[in-house]
C-alpha positions, -999 to 999 in steps of 0.1 A, spaced: 829 593 218 847 617 219 828 643 220 842 676 195 833 713 199 817 736 179 846 749 167 862 718 158 829 709 140 827 744 126 862 736 109 854 701 99 825 717 78 848 744 63 875 718 50 850 695 35 834 724 19 867 733 7 876 703 -6 841 700 -29 847 736 -44 882 725 -50 867 694 -70 846 714 -88 869 739 -95 894 711 -110 865 695 -128 858 728 -146 896 739 -153 898 700 -170 866 710 -193 882 742 -205 911 724 -214 896 699 -231 876 723 -249 908 744 -257 925 717 -267 900 707 -289 892 739 -308 929 742 -314 924 708 -330 897 717 -348 911 751 -362 942 730 -372 925 704 -393 904 727 -407 934 747 -422 947 716 -435 916 705 -450 912 741 -468 946 740 -483 938 702 -496 906 719 -512 929 747 -526 953 721 -540 921 698 -553 939 669 -530 905 645 -530 930 621 -511 940 645 -482 905 661 -484 891 631 -475 917 617 -452 918 650 -430 878 648 -430 878 617 -418 897 628 -390 879 657 -384 847 634 -384 864 615 -354 873 638 -334 840 658 -334 829 618 -323 855 617 -298 841 648 -279 805 646 -286 801 676 -311 
């Protein structure tokens, strides 16, 4: 068994911590991007729903409302 010096062990520990930090940071970025995507999708859909209401288009309103419900289910909101 080859023994490693204190400096080598410290470098290995620092690299492991860096990998964990990078993983957490990547996870956070992914969550943030998903939240942004959801918000944009919901805003666009809400504008279309508002237009359907303004034009008294029940079929389009129901269709868009179902899409909004599916988006909310998909993202757990």
